[in-house]
MARRO-116692 format. One record per atom (N, C-alpha, C, CB): residue number from 0; chain; atom name; x, y negated, z negated. Coordinates in Angstrom, 1 decimal, always signed. Glycine has a CB too. Layout:
N
   n chain atom      u      v      w
 NUM     A   CA      X      Y      Z
...
! end
This chain:
66
   n chain atom      u      v      w
   0     A    N  -20.3 -353.0  +65.9
   0     A   CA  -20.9 -351.8  +66.1
   0     A    C  -19.8 -350.8  +65.4
   0     A   CB  -21.2 -351.5  +67.6
   1     A    N  -20.4 -349.9  +64.4
   1     A   CA  -19.7 -348.8  +63.9
   1     A    C  -19.6 -347.6  +64.6
   1     A   CB  -20.1 -348.5  +62.8
   2     A    N  -19.0 -346.9  +64.9
   2     A   CA  -19.1 -345.5  +65.7
   2     A    C  -18.4 -344.4  +64.9
   2     A   CB  -18.3 -345.7  +67.2
   3     A    N  -18.9 -343.2  +65.2
   3     A   CA  -18.1 -342.1  +64.7
   3     A    C  -18.7 -341.8  +63.1
   3     A   CB  -16.5 -342.5  +64.7
   4     A    N  -17.8 -341.1  +62.6
   4     A   CA  -18.2 -340.6  +61.1
   4     A    C  -17.6 -341.6  +60.2
   4     A   CB  -17.6 -339.1  +60.7
   5     A    N  -18.4 -341.9  +59.1
   5     A   CA  -18.0 -342.8  +57.9
   5     A    C  -18.1 -341.9  +56.7
   5     A   CB  -18.9 -344.0  +57.6
   6     A    N  -16.8 -341.4  +56.3
   6     A   CA  -16.8 -340.4  +55.5
   6     A    C  -15.6 -340.8  +54.3
   6     A   CB  -16.5 -339.0  +56.3
   7     A    N  -15.1 -339.7  +53.6
   7     A   CA  -14.1 -340.2  +52.8
   7     A    C  -12.7 -340.4  +53.4
   7     A   CB  -14.1 -339.4  +51.6
   8     A    N  -12.7 -340.0  +54.6
   8     A   CA  -11.5 -340.2  +55.5
   8     A    C  -11.6 -341.7  +56.1
   8     A   CB  -11.4 -339.0  +56.7
   9     A    N  -12.6 -342.2  +56.4
   9     A   CA  -12.8 -343.4  +57.0
   9     A    C  -13.3 -344.6  +56.3
   9     A   CB  -13.6 -343.3  +58.1
  10     A    N  -13.8 -344.4  +55.3
  10     A   CA  -14.6 -345.4  +54.4
  10     A    C  -13.7 -346.3  +54.0
  10     A   CB  -15.4 -344.7  +53.3
  11     A    N  -12.6 -346.4  +53.6
  11     A   CA  -11.9 -347.4  +53.3
  11     A    C  -11.4 -348.3  +54.4
  11     A   CB  -11.0 -347.0  +52.7
  12     A    N  -11.2 -347.8  +55.6
  12     A   CA  -11.0 -348.4  +57.0
  12     A    C  -12.2 -349.4  +57.1
  12     A   CB  -11.1 -347.2  +58.3
  13     A    N  -13.5 -348.6  +57.1
  13     A   CA  -14.6 -349.3  +57.5
  13     A    C  -14.8 -350.6  +56.5
  13     A   CB  -15.9 -348.3  +57.4
  14     A    N  -14.5 -350.1  +55.3
  14     A   CA  -15.0 -351.2  +54.2
  14     A    C  -13.9 -352.5  +54.2
  14     A   CB  -15.2 -350.5  +52.5
  15     A    N  -12.7 -352.3  +54.8
  15     A   CA  -11.7 -353.5  +54.8
  15     A    C  -12.3 -354.2  +56.1
  15     A   CB  -10.1 -353.1  +55.0
  16     A    N  -12.7 -353.5  +57.0
  16     A   CA  -13.3 -354.3  +58.3
  16     A    C  -14.6 -355.0  +57.9
  16     A   CB  -13.7 -353.3  +59.5
  17     A    N  -15.4 -354.4  +57.2
  17     A   CA  -16.7 -355.2  +56.6
  17     A    C  -16.3 -356.6  +55.8
  17     A   CB  -17.6 -354.1  +55.5
  18     A    N  -15.6 -356.3  +55.0
  18     A   CA  -15.0 -357.1  +53.9
  18     A    C  -14.5 -358.4  +55.0
  18     A   CB  -13.6 -356.1  +52.8
  19     A    N  -13.5 -358.1  +55.7
  19     A   CA  -13.0 -359.2  +56.6
  19     A    C  -14.0 -359.8  +57.4
  19     A   CB  -11.9 -358.8  +57.6
  20     A    N  -14.9 -359.0  +58.1
  20     A   CA  -16.0 -359.7  +58.8
  20     A    C  -16.9 -360.5  +58.2
  20     A   CB  -16.8 -358.9  +59.4
  21     A    N  -17.0 -360.2  +56.9
  21     A   CA  -18.3 -360.9  +56.2
  21     A    C  -17.5 -362.0  +55.3
  21     A   CB  -19.4 -359.6  +55.0
  22     A    N  -16.2 -362.0  +55.4
  22     A   CA  -15.4 -362.9  +54.5
  22     A    C  -15.8 -362.8  +53.1
  22     A   CB  -15.5 -364.4  +55.0
  23     A    N  -15.4 -361.6  +52.6
  23     A   CA  -15.8 -361.0  +51.2
  23     A    C  -17.1 -361.4  +50.8
  23     A   CB  -14.7 -361.4  +50.1
  24     A    N  -18.0 -361.3  +51.7
  24     A   CA  -19.6 -361.2  +51.2
  24     A    C  -20.2 -362.9  +51.5
  24     A   CB  -19.7 -360.7  +49.2
  25     A    N  -19.4 -363.7  +51.9
  25     A   CA  -19.6 -365.1  +51.9
  25     A    C  -20.4 -365.5  +53.2
  25     A   CB  -18.1 -365.9  +51.8
  26     A    N  -20.1 -364.5  +54.3
  26     A   CA  -20.6 -364.9  +55.6
  26     A    C  -21.8 -363.9  +55.9
  26     A   CB  -19.5 -364.8  +56.7
  27     A    N  -22.9 -364.2  +56.6
  27     A   CA  -23.9 -363.3  +57.0
  27     A    C  -23.1 -362.2  +58.0
  27     A   CB  -25.1 -364.1  +57.7
  28     A    N  -23.6 -361.2  +57.8
  28     A   CA  -23.2 -360.0  +58.9
  28     A    C  -24.3 -358.9  +59.1
  28     A   CB  -21.9 -359.1  +58.4
  29     A    N  -24.2 -358.5  +60.3
  29     A   CA  -25.1 -357.5  +60.8
  29     A    C  -24.3 -356.3  +61.1
  29     A   CB  -26.0 -357.9  +61.9
  30     A    N  -24.5 -355.0  +60.6
  30     A   CA  -23.7 -353.9  +60.8
  30     A    C  -24.5 -353.1  +61.6
  30     A   CB  -23.1 -353.3  +59.7
  31     A    N  -24.3 -352.5  +62.8
  31     A   CA  -24.9 -351.9  +63.8
  31     A    C  -24.4 -350.3  +63.4
  31     A   CB  -24.4 -352.5  +65.5
  32     A    N  -25.3 -349.4  +62.9
  32     A   CA  -24.8 -348.1  +62.6
  32     A    C  -25.3 -346.9  +63.7
  32     A   CB  -25.4 -347.9  +61.1
  33     A    N  -26.1 -347.5  +64.6
  33     A   CA  -26.6 -346.6  +65.8
  33     A    C  -25.5 -345.7  +66.3
  33     A   CB  -27.1 -347.5  +67.0
  34     A    N  -24.4 -345.9  +66.3
  34     A   CA  -23.3 -345.1  +66.9
  34     A    C  -22.7 -344.0  +65.7
  34     A   CB  -22.1 -346.1  +67.4
  35     A    N  -23.3 -344.3  +64.6
  35     A   CA  -22.5 -343.3  +63.5
  35     A    C  -23.0 -342.1  +63.7
  35     A   CB  -22.6 -343.7  +61.9
  36     A    N  -22.4 -340.8  +63.6
  36     A   CA  -22.8 -339.7  +63.7
  36     A    C  -22.9 -339.0  +62.5
  36     A   CB  -22.2 -339.2  +64.4
  37     A    N  -22.2 -339.4  +61.4
  37     A   CA  -22.3 -338.8  +60.1
  37     A    C  -21.9 -340.1  +59.1
  37     A   CB  -21.2 -337.4  +59.9
  38     A    N  -22.8 -340.2  +58.0
  38     A   CA  -22.6 -341.1  +57.1
  38     A    C  -22.5 -340.4  +55.7
  38     A   CB  -23.7 -342.1  +57.2
  39     A    N  -21.3 -340.0  +55.1
  39     A   CA  -21.2 -339.5  +53.9
  39     A    C  -21.3 -340.4  +52.8
  39     A   CB  -20.1 -339.0  +53.8
  40     A    N  -21.3 -339.8  +51.4
  40     A   CA  -21.5 -340.5  +50.4
  40     A    C  -20.5 -341.8  +50.1
  40     A   CB  -21.4 -339.6  +49.4
  41     A    N  -19.2 -341.7  +50.7
  41     A   CA  -18.1 -342.5  +50.5
  41     A    C  -18.7 -343.8  +51.5
  41     A   CB  -16.6 -341.7  +51.0
  42     A    N  -19.2 -343.5  +52.7
  42     A   CA  -19.8 -344.6  +53.6
  42     A    C  -20.9 -345.2  +52.9
  42     A   CB  -20.2 -344.2  +55.0
  43     A    N  -21.8 -344.4  +52.3
  43     A   CA  -22.8 -345.2  +51.5
  43     A    C  -22.4 -346.1  +50.4
  43     A   CB  -23.8 -344.2  +50.8
  44     A    N  -21.3 -345.8  +49.8
  44     A   CA  -20.7 -346.5  +48.8
  44     A    C  -20.3 -347.8  +49.3
  44     A   CB  -19.7 -345.8  +48.1
  45     A    N  -19.6 -347.8  +50.4
  45     A   CA  -19.0 -348.8  +50.9
  45     A    C  -20.0 -349.8  +51.6
  45     A   CB  -18.0 -348.3  +51.9
  46     A    N  -21.1 -349.2  +52.0
  46     A   CA  -22.1 -350.3  +52.5
  46     A    C  -22.7 -350.9  +51.3
  46     A   CB  -23.3 -349.6  +53.5
  47     A    N  -22.9 -350.1  +50.2
  47     A   CA  -23.7 -350.6  +49.1
  47     A    C  -23.0 -351.7  +48.4
  47     A   CB  -24.0 -349.6  +48.1
  48     A    N  -21.6 -351.6  +48.4
  48     A   CA  -20.7 -352.5  +47.7
  48     A    C  -20.7 -353.9  +48.6
  48     A   CB  -19.0 -351.9  +47.6
  49     A    N  -20.8 -353.5  +50.2
  49     A   CA  -20.9 -354.8  +50.9
  49     A    C  -22.1 -355.5  +50.8
  49     A   CB  -20.7 -354.6  +52.2
  50     A    N  -23.2 -354.8  +50.4
  50     A   CA  -24.6 -355.6  +50.3
  50     A    C  -24.4 -356.2  +49.1
  50     A   CB  -26.1 -354.6  +50.2
  51     A    N  -23.9 -355.6  +48.0
  51     A   CA  -23.9 -356.3  +46.7
  51     A    C  -23.1 -357.5  +46.5
  51     A   CB  -23.5 -355.4  +45.7
  52     A    N  -22.1 -357.6  +47.5
  52     A   CA  -21.2 -358.7  +47.8
  52     A    C  -22.0 -359.9  +48.4
  52     A   CB  -20.0 -358.2  +48.8
  53     A    N  -22.7 -359.4  +49.3
  53     A   CA  -23.4 -360.5  +50.2
  53     A    C  -24.6 -361.0  +49.2
  53     A   CB  -24.0 -359.8  +51.9
  54     A    N  -25.3 -360.3  +48.5
  54     A   CA  -26.2 -360.6  +47.5
  54     A    C  -25.6 -361.8  +46.5
  54     A   CB  -26.7 -359.4  +46.8
  55     A    N  -24.6 -361.4  +46.1
  55     A   CA  -23.8 -362.3  +45.0
  55     A    C  -23.4 -363.7  +45.8
  55     A   CB  -22.3 -361.5  +44.3
  56     A    N  -23.2 -363.8  +47.0
  56     A   CA  -23.0 -364.9  +47.6
  56     A    C  -24.0 -365.7  +48.5
  56     A   CB  -22.0 -364.7  +48.2
  57     A    N  -25.3 -364.9  +48.0
  57     A   CA  -26.3 -365.5  +49.0
  57     A    C  -26.3 -365.4  +50.4
  57     A   CB  -26.3 -366.8  +48.8
  58     A    N  -25.5 -364.3  +50.9
  58     A   CA  -25.5 -364.1  +52.4
  58     A    C  -26.4 -363.1  +52.9
  58     A   CB  -24.2 -363.8  +52.9
  59     A    N  -26.8 -363.0  +54.1
  59     A   CA  -27.6 -362.0  +54.6
  59     A    C  -26.5 -360.8  +55.1
  59     A   CB  -28.4 -362.5  +55.9
  60     A    N  -27.1 -359.8  +54.8
  60     A   CA  -26.4 -358.4  +55.1
  60     A    C  -27.2 -357.5  +55.9
  60     A   CB  -26.1 -357.8  +53.8
  61     A    N  -27.5 -357.2  +57.3
  61     A   CA  -28.4 -356.4  +57.8
  61     A    C  -27.8 -355.3  +58.3
  61     A   CB  -29.3 -357.0  +58.9
  62     A    N  -28.4 -354.1  +58.1
  62     A   CA  -28.0 -352.8  +58.7
  62     A    C  -29.0 -352.4  +59.6
  62     A   CB  -27.8 -351.8  +57.7
  63     A    N  -28.4 -351.8  +60.8
  63     A   CA  -29.3 -351.4  +62.1
  63     A    C  -29.0 -350.2  +62.0
  63     A   CB  -29.1 -352.1  +63.4
  64     A    N  -30.0 -349.2  +62.2
  64     A   CA  -29.7 -347.9  +62.3
  64     A    C  -31.0 -347.3  +63.2
  64     A   CB  -29.5 -347.2  +60.9
  65     A    N  -30.8 -345.9  +63.4
  65     A   CA  -31.7 -345.3  +64.6
  65     A    C  -33.1 -345.4  +63.7
  65     A   CB  -31.2 -343.5  +65.2
! end
């Protein structure tokens, strides 16, 4: 579960954790965004990159939001 803001200040940190947890897109991953209070454009870009990596690796990437 991701909590707080995902913006330009935290997007790189979030992206590293998603990359690690998904083994660079090779493993299926579910990201729960219900605890996110603000999703900035940098956060959207991190999620889009993670989805693209998962697609290239034929892995599932699931986002849960409110």
